[in-house]
C-alpha positions in Angstrom: -0.3 -21.1 -3.8 -0.6 -19.8 -0.3 1.4 -16.6 0.1 1.9 -14.7 3.4 2.6 -10.9 3.1 3.5 -8.4 5.7 4.7 -4.8 6.1 7.4 -3.4 8.4 7.3 0.2 9.3 10.7 0.4 10.9 14.1 -1.1 10.2 14.6 -2.8 13.5 11.5 -5.0 13.1 12.5 -5.8 9.5 16.0 -6.7 10.4 14.7 -9.3 12.9 13.0 -11.1 10.0 15.7 -10.5 7.3 17.4 -13.8 7.3 18.8 -14.4 3.8 19.6 -10.7 3.2 23.2 -10.9 4.6 26.4 -10.6 2.6 26.8 -14.4 2.6 23.4 -14.9 1.0 23.1 -12.0 -1.4 25.8 -11.7 -4.1 25.0 -8.1 -4.9 25.9 -5.3 -2.6 22.7 -3.5 -3.5 20.5 -6.4 -2.4 21.6 -6.5 1.2 19.7 -5.3 4.3 22.7 -3.3 5.5 22.7 -1.3 2.2 19.0 -0.3 2.6 19.5 0.5 6.3 22.5 2.8 5.5 20.5 4.5 2.7 17.6 5.2 5.1 20.0 6.5 7.7 22.1 8.8 5.5 20.2 9.7 2.3 16.5 8.6 2.5 14.3 9.4 -0.5 11.3 9.9 1.9 10.9 10.2 5.6 9.4 6.8 6.6 10.6 3.3 5.8 8.0 1.0 4.3 9.4 -2.5 3.9 7.3 -5.2 2.4 7.8 -9.0 2.4 5.9 -12.0 1.0 6.7 -15.7 1.7 5.7 -18.9 -0.2 7.3 -22.2 -1.2 10.4 -21.6 0.9 11.2 -18.3 -0.7 10.9 -14.7 0.4 10.4 -11.5 -1.8 11.3 -8.1 -0.3 10.6 -4.7 -1.7 12.3 -1.9 0.2 10.5 1.4 0.0 10.3 4.8 1.8 7.0 6.7 1.9 6.1 10.4 2.4 3.2 9.8 4.7 0.7 11.0 2.0 0.3 7.8 0.0 3.4 8.1 -2.2 6.4 5.7 -1.9 9.8 5.5 -3.6 12.6 3.0 -4.0 14.7 3.0 -0.9 17.7 4.1 -3.0 19.9 7.0 -3.6 22.4 8.1 -6.3 24.8 5.6 -4.8 22.4 2.8 -5.7 23.5 1.5 -9.1 20.5 -0.8 -9.3 17.2 -1.4 -7.5 14.7 -4.2 -7.6 12.9 -6.8 -5.6 15.2 -9.0 -3.4 14.6 -12.7 -3.2 15.8 -15.4 -0.9 15.9 -18.9 -2.2 15.6 -19.4 -6.0 11.9 -18.9 -6.8 10.6 -19.8 -10.3 9.1 -17.0 -12.3 5.6 -18.1 -11.4 6.4 -18.0 -7.7 8.3 -14.7 -8.0 5.2 -13.1 -9.7 2.9 -14.5 -7.0 5.1 -13.1 -4.2 5.3 -9.7 -5.7 1.6 -9.6 -6.4 1.0 -10.3 -2.7 3.3 -7.3 -2.0 1.4 -5.2 -4.4 -1.9 -6.0 -2.7 -0.4 -5.2 0.7 1.0 -1.9 -0.5 -2.4 -1.1 -2.1 -3.9 -0.8 1.3 -1.9 2.4 2.1 -0.3 3.7 -1.1 -1.5 5.5 -4.2 1.7 5.5 -6.2 5.2 4.0 -6.1 8.3 5.2 -8.1 11.2 2.8 -8.5 14.6 3.5 -10.1 17.2 2.5 -11.4 15.6 -0.6 -12.7 16.9 -3.2 -15.1 14.6 -4.4 -17.9 14.2 -7.8 -16.2 13.1 -6.2 -12.9 10.9 -3.7 -14.6 9.1 -6.5 -16.5 8.7 -8.7 -13.4 7.3 -5.9 -11.2 5.0 -4.6 -13.9 3.4 -8.0 -14.4 3.0 -8.6 -10.7 1.5 -5.2 -9.8 -0.9 -5.2 -12.8 -2.4 -8.4 -11.4 -3.2 -6.4 -8.2 -4.9 -3.6 -10.1 -1.9 -1.2 -10.3 -1.0 0.6 -13.5 2.7 0.4 -14.6 4.5 2.9 -16.7 8.2 2.4 -17.5 10.5 5.1 -18.9 14.1 4.7 -19.9 16.0 7.2 -17.8 19.6 6.0 -17.7 21.8 3.1 -18.7 24.5 0.7 -17.4 27.8 0.0 -19.2 29.7 -3.2 -18.6 32.5 -5.3 -20.1 32.9 -9.1 -19.9 36.5 -10.0 -19.4 36.0 -13.7 -18.7 39.2 -15.6 -19.5 41.1 -12.4 -20.5 44.3 -10.9 -19.3 44.6 -7.2 -19.0 46.8 -7.3 -22.2 43.9 -8.9 -24.1 41.4 -6.4 -22.8 43.7 -3.4 -23.5 44.5 -4.5 -27.0 40.7 -4.3 -27.8 40.4 -0.7 -26.6 40.3 2.2 -29.0 43.6 3.2 -30.4 43.2 6.8 -29.4 42.7 5.8 -25.7 45.8 3.6 -25.7 47.8 6.3 -27.4 46.7 8.9 -24.8 47.6 6.6 -21.9 51.0 5.9 -23.3 51.8 9.5 -24.1 50.4 11.0 -20.9 51.9 8.2 -18.7 55.4 9.1 -19.8 54.8 12.7 -19.1 52.7 12.8 -15.9 54.8 10.8 -13.5 51.7 9.6 -11.7 52.4 7.4 -8.7 49.4 5.1 -8.2 48.5 3.1 -5.1 45.5 0.9 -4.8 44.3 0.1 -1.2 42.0 -2.8 -0.3 41.5 -1.8 3.3 40.1 1.5 4.7 42.7 4.0 5.8 41.8 7.4 7.4 44.6 9.4 5.6 43.8 7.7 2.2 40.1 8.6 2.6 41.1 12.2 3.4 43.0 12.2 0.1 40.0 10.8 -1.8 37.7 13.5 -0.4 40.2 16.3 -1.1 40.5 15.2 -4.8 36.7 14.9 -5.2 36.1 18.3 -3.7 38.5 19.8 -6.1 37.1 18.0 -9.2 34.4 18.7 -11.8 32.1 16.4 -10.0 28.9 17.6 -8.3 28.7 18.0 -4.5 28.8 14.6 -2.8 25.3 13.4 -1.8 26.4 12.0 1.6 30.0 11.7 2.6 28.9 9.8 5.7 27.1 7.2 3.5 30.1 6.7 1.2 32.6 6.5 4.1 30.5 3.9 5.9 30.4 1.9 2.7 34.2 2.1 2.2 34.8 1.1 5.8 32.5 -1.9 5.6 33.8 -3.1 2.2 37.4 -2.5 3.4 36.8 -4.7 6.4 35.5 -7.4 4.0 38.5 -7.1 1.8 36.4 -5.9 -1.2 37.4 -2.2 -1.3 39.6 -1.0 -4.1 40.5 2.7 -3.4 43.0 4.0 -5.9 44.9 7.3 -5.3 47.2 8.8 -7.9 49.9 11.4 -6.8 52.1 13.7 -8.7 55.1 15.0 -6.7 53.4 13.5 -3.6 50.2 15.4 -4.1 46.9 13.4 -4.7 45.4 14.4 -8.0 43.2 11.4 -8.9 41.0 9.0 -7.0 38.7 6.1 -7.8 36.5 4.0 -5.5 35.7 0.5 -6.7 34.5 -2.7 -5.0 35.4 -6.2 -6.1 33.3 -9.2 -5.0 32.1 -12.5 -6.5 34.0 -12.0 -9.7 32.4 -8.5 -10.4 34.2 -5.2 -10.1 32.0 -2.1 -9.7 33.2 1.4 -10.4 31.4 3.6 -7.8 33.2 6.9 -7.9 36.0 8.5 -9.9 37.5 12.0 -9.9 40.6 14.1 -10.6 41.7 17.6 -9.8 40.9 20.1 -12.6 44.4 21.5 -12.2 45.9 18.2 -13.3 43.6 17.6 -16.3 46.4 18.1 -18.8 48.0 14.9 -17.6 44.8 12.8 -18.1 45.1 11.4 -14.6 41.7 9.8 -14.8 42.6 7.7 -17.8 46.0 6.7 -16.2 44.2 5.8 -12.9 41.5 3.8 -14.8 44.2 1.8 -16.6 45.8 0.8 -13.3 42.4 -0.1 -11.7 41.4 -2.2 -14.7 44.7 -4.0 -14.7 44.3 -4.8 -11.0 40.8 -6.0 -11.4 41.6 -8.3 -14.4 45.0 -9.6 -13.6 45.0 -9.7 -9.8 41.4 -10.0 -8.7 40.5 -12.2 -11.7 37.1 -10.7 -12.2 34.9 -11.8 -15.1 32.8 -8.6 -15.3 33.5 -4.9 -14.8 30.5 -2.6 -14.1 30.6 1.1 -14.8 27.4 1.9 -12.9 24.8 4.3 -14.2 25.0 7.0 -16.8 25.7 7.3 -20.5 28.9 9.4 -20.3 30.7 9.3 -23.6 34.1 8.2 -22.1 32.6 5.0 -20.8 32.3 3.6 -24.3 36.1 3.6 -24.6 36.3 1.3 -21.6 33.2 -0.8 -21.9 31.5 -3.1 -24.5 27.9 -3.5 -23.5 25.2 -1.0 -22.8 21.9 -1.9 -21.1 19.0 0.5 -20.5 17.8 1.4 -17.0 14.3 2.4 -16.2 12.1 4.4 -13.9 9.0 2.4 -13.1 6.0 4.3 -11.9 3.2 2.3 -10.4 -0.3 3.8 -9.7 -2.9 2.1 -7.5 -6.0 2.3 -9.7 -8.3 1.5 -6.8 -7.7 4.9 -5.4 -8.9 8.2 -7.0 -5.4 9.7 -6.8 -3.8 6.6 -8.3 -6.3 6.3 -11.1 -5.8 10.0 -12.0 -2.0 9.6 -12.0 -2.3 6.5 -14.2 -4.4 8.3 -16.8 -2.0 11.3 -16.8 1.0 8.9 -17.3 -0.7 7.2 -20.2 -1.6 10.5 -21.8 2.0 11.7 -21.4 3.4 8.5 -22.9 1.0 8.9 -25.9 2.1 12.5 -26.5 5.8 11.4 -26.3 5.2 8.7 -28.9 3.5 11.1 -31.2 6.4 13.6 -30.9 9.0 11.0 -31.8 7.2 10.0 -35.1 
């Protein structure tokens, strides 16, 4: 199989060749060129973009990286990226996909000693590990997070809600009668509503926002596409809870949620989630709801399925630094296995 590979060192050059990475061609928000470009602009993991592509049999494979200028590269991702992996155009068979990614690994091997990728699904971790090992890279995967989802295919919200834990349903019923929470869900970006979201988040238990500009740009773009679901809950006219979702191609993704600590006694987060789930299931008719990354205990009440997410570290064993890193990683993994026995 003849495979052509190339590397782009800036986003402008890559965009000119990025046919098939638009919204219309890529079902996932996290696989689109604009997502990677926005990440590089607002919250880059390293200073310099390093975008690799391979082509064969009518399909392309892309791997979006950022490098530090000293031989180390990282997934072009941030804490807003709920998944990361290679991006394909067309529908390559497994054999072709591996060949494309092996070509990328060989190209990357000419300038890199290591690559760190996260958050990765098991499928993407396996695919990239196989491909890079063929190009003399070492691959070490560590489970570092997880993803909770619930399949609601064919269900009404009433069906979904009846299957939730009794304690959660009781809390929502009791607090709902007491709180007087007025909930509005917006599907278009609105300046005042966004100000409400930011004020709630700033007054919540959540850590400082990674990049307000990134998140706002995402909300504006998804609002223009009609995919934004921004919920605001108010008590006596004051915003006390907020959730940021997107809904597209039958999948609802929960990106952000927060409530003011001062309103915690009313469980505004649970009340808001109830309204957001009802909207997604009964109005948007989604078949899957995705709670993003993290193993927070409360997610188990709302979700049904847990899948591990991995950090994949690749070392170029044809370099001294890469070989040393690979040996250290293997030694560390061996020690970890011994300790767990």
